C-alpha positions in Angstrom: 0.1 0.1 0.0 1.2 3.6 -1.2 1.9 6.2 2.0 -0.7 9.0 2.1 0.7 11.9 0.7 -1.0 14.4 3.2 -1.7 13.9 6.7 -3.0 16.0 9.6 -1.0 16.1 12.7 -2.4 18.4 15.5 -4.9 20.2 13.3 -2.1 21.1 10.7 -1.4 19.7 7.5 2.3 17.8 6.5 3.4 16.5 3.5 4.9 13.4 3.0 8.6 13.9 1.1 8.4 11.0 -1.1 11.0 8.8 0.4 10.5 5.9 2.6 13.5 5.1 4.9 14.6 2.0 5.9 15.6 2.7 9.2 14.8 5.3 12.0 18.5 6.7 11.8 18.2 7.2 8.7 14.9 9.4 9.1 16.3 10.9 11.9 18.9 12.7 9.8 16.7 14.0 7.0 14.5 15.2 9.6 17.5 17.3 11.3 18.0 18.8 7.3 14.3 19.7 7.1 14.6 21.1 10.6 17.3 23.3 9.8 15.5 24.9 6.9 12.9 25.9 8.7 10.4 22.9 8.3 8.4 21.2 10.8 8.6 17.4 10.7 6.4 14.2 12.1 8.0 10.6 11.7 5.5 7.4 11.3 6.3 4.2 11.4 4.5 2.6 8.6 5.0 -1.2 7.0 8.1 -1.7 8.4 9.4 1.7 6.9 9.8 5.0 8.2 8.3 7.9 6.7 8.9 11.8 7.1 5.9 14.5 6.9 7.4 18.1 7.0 5.5 21.4 6.7 6.7 25.4 6.8 4.6 28.3 7.2 4.9 31.4 5.0 6.0 33.9 7.2 7.0 36.5 4.2 5.8 36.9 0.7 8.2 39.0 -1.7 6.9 40.5 -4.8 9.3 41.7 -7.1 8.4 44.4 -10.0 6.1 47.0 -10.2 2.0 47.0 -9.5 0.1 46.8 -12.4 -1.7 50.1 -13.2 -5.0 49.9 -12.0 
């Protein structure tokens, strides 16, 4: 069975990173990389694999260029 692409944890939506890790230490290493980039993470063990779900809240939107006339 394929992992769910999206899950809710504590009423927040997380997306699967697309990788199935064979061991918890491998998933923990990847989790650290995501957290260093500002992501929230959750690990899920399913069917003998460790899945990593991530989310990041947009804090700033940068718009380049001039505003359209209006």
